FIDREN-153416 format. One record per residue (C-alpha): residue number from 1; x, y, z; residue in one letter. Coordinates in steps of 0.02 Angstrom, whole numbers, padded with zeros to 5 digits. Example, Ala and Ser with C-alpha at 12.3 -4.5 7.8 and 13.67 -1.06 7.14 Angstrom:
FIDREN-153416
+-----+--------+--------+--------+---------+
| num |      x |      y |      z | residuo |
+-----+--------+--------+--------+---------+
|   1 |  00615 | -00225 |  00390 |       A |
|   2 |  00684 | -00053 |  00357 |       S |
+-----+--------+--------+--------+---------+
END
This chain:
FIDREN-153416
+-----+--------+--------+--------+---------+
| num |      x |      y |      z | residuo |
+-----+--------+--------+--------+---------+
|   1 | -09023 | -04092 | -06436 |       M |
|   2 | -09141 | -04218 | -06512 |       G |
|   3 | -09291 | -04275 | -06433 |       K |
|   4 | -09263 | -04364 | -06245 |       V |
|   5 | -09306 | -04535 | -06242 |       T |
|   6 | -09316 | -04671 | -06105 |       I |
|   7 | -09202 | -04837 | -06150 |       I |
|   8 | -09321 | -04969 | -06071 |       G |
|   9 | -09478 | -05058 | -06118 |       E |
|  10 | -09648 | -04992 | -06158 |       N |
|  11 | -09774 | -04993 | -05996 |       L |
|  12 | -09944 | -04923 | -06091 |       P |
|  13 | -10057 | -04985 | -05934 |       N |
|  14 | -09960 | -04864 | -05812 |       M |
|  15 | -10040 | -04729 | -05726 |       P |
|  16 | -10063 | -04563 | -05813 |       W |
|  17 | -10165 | -04387 | -05798 |       Q |
|  18 | -10123 | -04264 | -05935 |       E |
|  19 | -10025 | -04087 | -05866 |       K |
|  20 | -10182 | -03971 | -05800 |       P |
|  21 | -10175 | -03808 | -05905 |       E |
|  22 | -10131 | -03698 | -05776 |       D |
|  23 | -09975 | -03818 | -05708 |       C |
|  24 | -09816 | -03709 | -05725 |       K |
|  25 | -09697 | -03848 | -05667 |       S |
|  26 | -09628 | -04008 | -05757 |       V |
|  27 | -09702 | -04107 | -05626 |       V |
|  28 | -09901 | -04117 | -05577 |       W |
|  29 | -09984 | -04214 | -05444 |       R |
|  30 | -10111 | -04344 | -05464 |       H |
|  31 | -10293 | -04260 | -05456 |       R |
|  32 | -10335 | -04402 | -05319 |       E |
|  33 | -10199 | -04390 | -05199 |       N |
|  34 | -10171 | -04488 | -05085 |       P |
|  35 | -10191 | -04639 | -05154 |       I |
|  36 | -10163 | -04737 | -04988 |       I |
|  37 | -10228 | -04658 | -04839 |       D |
|  38 | -10223 | -04683 | -04645 |       W |
|  39 | -10232 | -04885 | -04576 |       E |
|  40 | -10243 | -04968 | -04738 |       P |
|  41 | -10217 | -05149 | -04674 |       T |
|  42 | -10273 | -05206 | -04481 |       E |
|  43 | -10082 | -05208 | -04428 |       K |
|  44 | -10038 | -05037 | -04526 |       S |
|  45 | -10046 | -04861 | -04450 |       S |
|  46 | -09980 | -04790 | -04594 |       R |
|  47 | -09901 | -04821 | -04759 |       I |
|  48 | -09791 | -04739 | -04862 |       F |
|  49 | -09616 | -04727 | -04941 |       N |
|  50 | -09650 | -04854 | -05042 |       S |
|  51 | -09600 | -04940 | -05219 |       A |
|  52 | -09685 | -05013 | -05368 |       V |
|  53 | -09644 | -05117 | -05532 |       I |
|  54 | -09746 | -05194 | -05656 |       P |
|  55 | -09745 | -05379 | -05655 |       Y |
|  56 | -09866 | -05512 | -05755 |       Q |
|  57 | -09960 | -05361 | -05841 |       N |
|  58 | -10016 | -05290 | -05684 |       E |
|  59 | -09900 | -05210 | -05538 |       F |
|  60 | -09829 | -05277 | -05372 |       V |
|  61 | -09771 | -05161 | -05236 |       G |
|  62 | -09663 | -05174 | -05080 |       I |
|  63 | -09736 | -05040 | -04945 |       F |
|  64 | -09664 | -04970 | -04782 |       R |
|  65 | -09795 | -05008 | -04668 |       S |
|  66 | -09769 | -04925 | -04485 |       D |
|  67 | -09876 | -05051 | -04373 |       H |
|  68 | -09975 | -04968 | -04225 |       K |
|  69 | -09824 | -05036 | -04114 |       D |
|  70 | -09720 | -04888 | -04187 |       G |
|  71 | -09620 | -05031 | -04288 |       I |
|  72 | -09584 | -05010 | -04472 |       P |
|  73 | -09602 | -05170 | -04571 |       Q |
|  74 | -09611 | -05216 | -04774 |       L |
|  75 | -09783 | -05261 | -04849 |       H |
|  76 | -09802 | -05347 | -05025 |       F |
|  77 | -09967 | -05284 | -05114 |       G |
|  78 | -10030 | -05304 | -05289 |       R |
|  79 | -10133 | -05186 | -05410 |       S |
|  80 | -10220 | -05198 | -05581 |       K |
|  81 | -10194 | -05010 | -05602 |       D |
|  82 | -10053 | -04958 | -05488 |       A |
|  83 | -10168 | -04837 | -05410 |       L |
|  84 | -10283 | -04943 | -05304 |       H |
|  85 | -10204 | -05079 | -05201 |       W |
|  86 | -10221 | -05237 | -05116 |       E |
|  87 | -10081 | -05248 | -04979 |       I |
|  88 | -10053 | -05384 | -04867 |       E |
|  89 | -10093 | -05369 | -04676 |       N |
|  90 | -09937 | -05486 | -04637 |       E |
|  91 | -09777 | -05405 | -04654 |       E |
|  92 | -09646 | -05496 | -04783 |       I |
|  93 | -09550 | -05637 | -04686 |       H |
|  94 | -09381 | -05677 | -04746 |       W |
|  95 | -09252 | -05818 | -04756 |       V |
|  96 | -09075 | -05823 | -04766 |       D |
|  97 | -08991 | -05906 | -04924 |       Q |
|  98 | -08998 | -06070 | -04830 |       S |
|  99 | -09175 | -06049 | -04809 |       G |
| 100 | -09171 | -06023 | -04620 |       K |
| 101 | -09295 | -05883 | -04562 |       P |
| 102 | -09209 | -05705 | -04555 |       Y |
| 103 | -09320 | -05569 | -04504 |       D |
| 104 | -09270 | -05392 | -04489 |       P |
| 105 | -09304 | -05315 | -04319 |       V |
| 106 | -09381 | -05165 | -04424 |       Y |
| 107 | -09369 | -05121 | -04613 |       A |
| 108 | -09420 | -04955 | -04701 |       Y |
| 109 | -09410 | -04847 | -04867 |       D |
| 110 | -09384 | -04981 | -04986 |       P |
| 111 | -09341 | -04988 | -05157 |       R |
| 112 | -09386 | -05108 | -05283 |       L |
| 113 | -09288 | -05153 | -05450 |       I |
| 114 | -09273 | -05285 | -05598 |       K |
| 115 | -09116 | -05338 | -05635 |       I |
| 116 | -09123 | -05474 | -05777 |       E |
| 117 | -09236 | -05586 | -05710 |       N |
| 118 | -09227 | -05557 | -05533 |       K |
| 119 | -09306 | -05417 | -05429 |       Y |
| 120 | -09200 | -05342 | -05274 |       Y |
| 121 | -09274 | -05257 | -05140 |       I |
| 122 | -09163 | -05125 | -05039 |       E |
| 123 | -09225 | -05046 | -04879 |       W |
| 124 | -09156 | -04961 | -04693 |       C |
| 125 | -09124 | -05100 | -04582 |       T |
| 126 | -09048 | -05147 | -04398 |       D |
| 127 | -08873 | -05210 | -04420 |       F |
| 128 | -08790 | -05133 | -04263 |       G |
| 129 | -08860 | -04964 | -04318 |       G |
| 130 | -08967 | -04910 | -04471 |       A |
| 131 | -08878 | -05003 | -04624 |       A |
| 132 | -08942 | -05069 | -04801 |       L |
| 133 | -09030 | -05220 | -04822 |       G |
| 134 | -09033 | -05301 | -04974 |       L |
| 135 | -09138 | -05434 | -05021 |       G |
| 136 | -09213 | -05542 | -05177 |       V |
| 137 | -09356 | -05627 | -05249 |       T |
| 138 | -09402 | -05713 | -05401 |       E |
| 139 | -09588 | -05741 | -05376 |       D |
| 140 | -09631 | -05626 | -05243 |       F |
| 141 | -09683 | -05768 | -05147 |       K |
| 142 | -09512 | -05821 | -05073 |       T |
| 143 | -09395 | -05666 | -05017 |       F |
| 144 | -09222 | -05707 | -04974 |       T |
| 145 | -09098 | -05589 | -04894 |       R |
| 146 | -08931 | -05557 | -04953 |       L |
| 147 | -08772 | -05512 | -04871 |       E |
| 148 | -08789 | -05332 | -04817 |       N |
| 149 | -08685 | -05234 | -04931 |       P |
| 150 | -08593 | -05106 | -04813 |       F |
| 151 | -08582 | -05071 | -04625 |       I |
| 152 | -08690 | -04959 | -04517 |       P |
| 153 | -08730 | -04825 | -04537 |       F |
| 154 | -08811 | -04793 | -04709 |       N |
| 155 | -08975 | -04765 | -04780 |       R |
| 156 | -09049 | -04747 | -04946 |       N |
| 157 | -08981 | -04873 | -05049 |       G |
| 158 | -09044 | -04885 | -05230 |       V |
| 159 | -08976 | -05002 | -05365 |       L |
| 160 | -08962 | -04956 | -05538 |       F |
| 161 | -09060 | -05075 | -05656 |       P |
| 162 | -08930 | -05151 | -05754 |       R |
| 163 | -08748 | -05166 | -05744 |       K |
| 164 | -08632 | -05047 | -05799 |       V |
| 165 | -08445 | -05085 | -05857 |       N |
| 166 | -08476 | -05264 | -05788 |       G |
| 167 | -08521 | -05220 | -05618 |       N |
| 168 | -08685 | -05188 | -05515 |       F |
| 169 | -08715 | -05015 | -05460 |       L |
| 170 | -08774 | -04937 | -05293 |       M |
| 171 | -08801 | -04771 | -05231 |       L |
| 172 | -08794 | -04732 | -05040 |       S |
| 173 | -08806 | -04596 | -04900 |       R |
| 174 | -08668 | -04646 | -04787 |       P |
| 175 | -08706 | -04551 | -04612 |       S |
| 176 | -08662 | -04571 | -04422 |       D |
| 177 | -08759 | -04628 | -04287 |       S |
| 178 | -08870 | -04466 | -04281 |       G |
| 179 | -08991 | -04393 | -04400 |       H |
| 180 | -08879 | -04425 | -04555 |       T |
| 181 | -08784 | -04252 | -04538 |       P |
| 182 | -08660 | -04308 | -04676 |       F |
| 183 | -08781 | -04292 | -04799 |       G |
| 184 | -08702 | -04333 | -04980 |       D |
| 185 | -08730 | -04480 | -05106 |       I |
| 186 | -08602 | -04592 | -05152 |       F |
| 187 | -08576 | -04725 | -05288 |       L |
| 188 | -08505 | -04913 | -05255 |       S |
| 189 | -08479 | -05044 | -05357 |       E |
| 190 | -08494 | -05227 | -05363 |       S |
| 191 | -08454 | -05384 | -05479 |       P |
| 192 | -08580 | -05514 | -05349 |       D |
| 193 | -08676 | -05407 | -05240 |       L |
| 194 | -08570 | -05455 | -05100 |       I |
| 195 | -08400 | -05367 | -05117 |       Y |
| 196 | -08431 | -05179 | -05136 |       W |
| 197 | -08288 | -05047 | -05200 |       G |
| 198 | -08235 | -04922 | -05306 |       K |
| 199 | -08331 | -04787 | -05181 |       H |
| 200 | -08350 | -04635 | -05269 |       R |
| 201 | -08444 | -04473 | -05207 |       R |
| 202 | -08570 | -04425 | -05329 |       V |
| 203 | -08656 | -04264 | -05277 |       M |
| 204 | -08662 | -04160 | -05112 |       T |
| 205 | -08778 | -04056 | -05006 |       K |
| 206 | -08796 | -03886 | -05022 |       G |
| 207 | -08827 | -03756 | -05166 |       G |
| 208 | -08989 | -03677 | -05101 |       G |
| 209 | -09105 | -03698 | -04945 |       W |
| 210 | -09201 | -03842 | -04995 |       W |
| 211 | -09042 | -03968 | -04991 |       Q |
| 212 | -08919 | -03884 | -04892 |       N |
| 213 | -08934 | -04010 | -04734 |       L |
| 214 | -08926 | -04174 | -04825 |       K |
| 215 | -08992 | -04255 | -04974 |       I |
| 216 | -09018 | -04436 | -05050 |       G |
| 217 | -09070 | -04558 | -05192 |       S |
| 218 | -09240 | -04588 | -05227 |       G |
| 219 | -09305 | -04697 | -05348 |       P |
| 220 | -09182 | -04814 | -05456 |       A |
| 221 | -09100 | -04706 | -05595 |       P |
| 222 | -09205 | -04700 | -05759 |       I |
| 223 | -09093 | -04729 | -05921 |       E |
| 224 | -09128 | -04607 | -06046 |       T |
| 225 | -09028 | -04543 | -06213 |       S |
| 226 | -08982 | -04398 | -06114 |       E |
| 227 | -08896 | -04514 | -05952 |       G |
| 228 | -08971 | -04584 | -05806 |       W |
| 229 | -09105 | -04479 | -05731 |       L |
| 230 | -09098 | -04470 | -05559 |       L |
| 231 | -09239 | -04402 | -05421 |       F |
| 232 | -09161 | -04360 | -05251 |       Y |
| 233 | -09236 | -04280 | -05101 |       H |
| 234 | -09150 | -04144 | -05014 |       G |
| 235 | -09177 | -04088 | -04840 |       V |
| 236 | -09186 | -03912 | -04746 |       C |
| 237 | -09189 | -03866 | -04577 |       G |
| 238 | -09314 | -03727 | -04520 |       T |
| 239 | -09373 | -03655 | -04346 |       C |
| 240 | -09510 | -03783 | -04372 |       N |
| 241 | -09408 | -03950 | -04416 |       G |
| 242 | -09347 | -04031 | -04565 |       Y |
| 243 | -09432 | -03993 | -04751 |       V |
| 244 | -09401 | -04135 | -04864 |       Y |
| 245 | -09409 | -04076 | -05060 |       S |
| 246 | -09362 | -04173 | -05219 |       F |
| 247 | -09268 | -04133 | -05371 |       G |
| 248 | -09173 | -04226 | -05499 |       A |
| 249 | -09003 | -04241 | -05585 |       A |
| 250 | -08922 | -04326 | -05744 |       I |
| 251 | -08783 | -04432 | -05712 |       L |
| 252 | -08651 | -04492 | -05861 |       D |
| 253 | -08725 | -04657 | -05942 |       S |
| 254 | -08558 | -04742 | -05947 |       N |
| 255 | -08482 | -04671 | -05772 |       H |
| 256 | -08632 | -04616 | -05671 |       P |
| 257 | -08524 | -04562 | -05530 |       S |
| 258 | -08501 | -04396 | -05652 |       K |
| 259 | -08652 | -04268 | -05631 |       V |
| 260 | -08687 | -04184 | -05787 |       L |
| 261 | -08817 | -04066 | -05736 |       Y |
| 262 | -08919 | -04041 | -05574 |       R |
| 263 | -09076 | -03946 | -05527 |       T |
| 264 | -09052 | -03773 | -05457 |       R |
| 265 | -09225 | -03764 | -05391 |       D |
| 266 | -09333 | -03891 | -05304 |       Y |
| 267 | -09464 | -03998 | -05449 |       L |
| 268 | -09565 | -04022 | -05293 |       M |
| 269 | -09587 | -03946 | -05119 |       T |
| 270 | -09736 | -03999 | -04981 |       P |
| 271 | -09887 | -03887 | -05029 |       Q |
| 272 | -10038 | -03983 | -05016 |       K |
| 273 | -10128 | -04036 | -04855 |       E |
| 274 | -10081 | -04221 | -04873 |       Y |
| 275 | -09895 | -04171 | -04884 |       E |
| 276 | -09882 | -04019 | -04755 |       T |
| 277 | -10006 | -04118 | -04628 |       T |
| 278 | -09975 | -04284 | -04561 |       G |
| 279 | -09860 | -04390 | -04455 |       F |
| 280 | -09717 | -04298 | -04491 |       V |
| 281 | -09776 | -04152 | -04580 |       P |
| 282 | -09681 | -04053 | -04734 |       N |
| 283 | -09626 | -04202 | -04823 |       V |
| 284 | -09621 | -04256 | -05015 |       V |
| 285 | -09502 | -04414 | -05022 |       F |
| 286 | -09485 | -04516 | -05191 |       P |
| 287 | -09457 | -04684 | -05184 |       C |
| 288 | -09515 | -04763 | -05343 |       S |
| 289 | -09549 | -04746 | -05547 |       T |
| 290 | -09665 | -04811 | -05686 |       L |
| 291 | -09605 | -04760 | -05862 |       C |
| 292 | -09666 | -04789 | -06023 |       D |
| 293 | -09517 | -04785 | -06152 |       A |
| 294 | -09651 | -04760 | -06298 |       A |
| 295 | -09713 | -04599 | -06241 |       T |
| 296 | -09573 | -04535 | -06119 |       G |
| 297 | -09714 | -04544 | -05981 |       R |
| 298 | -09658 | -04556 | -05793 |       I |
| 299 | -09751 | -04590 | -05641 |       A |
| 300 | -09674 | -04538 | -05486 |       I |
| 301 | -09721 | -04614 | -05318 |       Y |
| 302 | -09684 | -04530 | -05154 |       Y |
| 303 | -09724 | -04529 | -04979 |       G |
| 304 | -09809 | -04371 | -04909 |       S |
| 305 | -09799 | -04320 | -04740 |       A |
| 306 | -09723 | -04489 | -04670 |       D |
| 307 | -09931 | -04531 | -04699 |       T |
| 308 | -09974 | -04563 | -04850 |       Y |
| 309 | -09955 | -04626 | -05046 |       V |
| 310 | -09958 | -04516 | -05164 |       S |
| 311 | -09920 | -04496 | -05370 |       V |
| 312 | -09847 | -04355 | -05469 |       A |
| 313 | -09796 | -04353 | -05660 |       Y |
| 314 | -09677 | -04292 | -05781 |       A |
| 315 | -09637 | -04310 | -05974 |       E |
| 316 | -09462 | -04344 | -05997 |       V |
| 317 | -09404 | -04246 | -06141 |       D |
| 318 | -09494 | -04083 | -06058 |       E |
| 319 | -09419 | -04135 | -05893 |       L |
| 320 | -09232 | -04174 | -05945 |       V |
| 321 | -09246 | -03997 | -06054 |       R |
| 322 | -09291 | -03919 | -05891 |       Y |
| 323 | -09150 | -03979 | -05789 |       I |
| 324 | -08998 | -03941 | -05913 |       K |
| 325 | -09078 | -03758 | -05937 |       A |
| 326 | -09099 | -03746 | -05746 |       N |
| 327 | -08958 | -03840 | -05679 |       S |
| 328 | -08803 | -03784 | -05536 |       R |
| 329 | -08663 | -03903 | -05492 |       L |
| 330 | -08578 | -03902 | -05339 |       L |
| 331 | -08396 | -03886 | -05303 |       D |
| 332 | -08405 | -04073 | -05204 |       G |
| 333 | -08514 | -04153 | -05350 |       D |
| 334 | -08411 | -04288 | -05444 |       S |
| 335 | -08265 | -04229 | -05351 |       I |
| 336 | -08198 | -04421 | -05352 |       E |
| 337 | -08242 | -04464 | -05526 |       Y |
| 338 | -08103 | -04545 | -05622 |       R |
+-----+--------+--------+--------+---------+
END
C-alpha cells in the first residue's frame, strides 16, 4: 500500500498541533481544549456537537446551542482560525422553499457539508417525533429548509461530499420513539434530495463493549485513496449511564454500503475532565472535520460531555494504516450490500 492521501482541497490555514512525543494513539487532543466553554452567548447555556467548514478563506460553523429554557437550536458562527469563534446570539431562522418562515420547534446535532456550490445542513428536528431535518444555504444569510428526507424516528443524518454513481448519499441511524435501541447505520440514495431509496444497512452495533448499544455516523465521510474514511460514535451502557466513544471505518469508494475495515478498538473515549464531567458526563461525539489534502492533516471537532466543543487531530496515512491493521468486521456489516 502506498501513502494514503486525502482526495479533496488543500486547507493550509486549518488548525493543527503536532503529535505529542508521548502520545501512543493515532488521534490526539488539542492542548487548549475545550475551545468553547459554558454560556458562550447570552441565550446559550452550552454549545457542543457542532459542525464547521472553510468559507471565503476563513471558517464558518453551525452550532448546537442549548438555550437557557432547555430547548436546543442552531446558531451561526464565524472564525478566522477555526478555534476562536464569534457565535451569533440569535438562532438561525429558516424559510421554506417559497420563502415563508419555517422554524423548527427544536434543532440539534448538526452536520454541515459543501456539495458543488451549496452548503447543506442536516440536524435532528421535530417531525412527529425525532427526525432528520435538511436545509441549504449559499451565503450563510438565508437558510432554506428542504423536505424532510425520512419519517420518524431517525438521527445522525450525514451527507457525502459528492454524488456517487449519480446520486446523493446519506447515512442515518433509524430508531424508535425510545432512546434509539435499533442502533445500526444505514445508507440511502437520492437523485434530487427529495425522494430517497435503495436503503442498505452499512454497519451494525456490537463487536466490543464501547459500541455494543448503538452506533451513529459522525462527520461527513472523507474521501481518501483507500476509500471513504468515516468517523462514527459508539455507545455502551454502564451501571453509571451511557458512555460515548468514537472509532472509524473505511467504506468502498464506489459502493459505500460496503465496509472494508472497521476499528476493533475505539480511537477516543472520555478521559479528560471536560469529557467525563459536564451536563451529560462521559461523552465524546464527533460531528465535523477539517482536512488538508496536501499534508493529510485532519482536525476532528467533537462535543464533550454535552457541554463543550473540543478538537482532536490525526494524520490520514497513519490513521488509515492503523484502521486496516486493527480491523474487525461484524456479521451485520454490509449485509445488504449489492
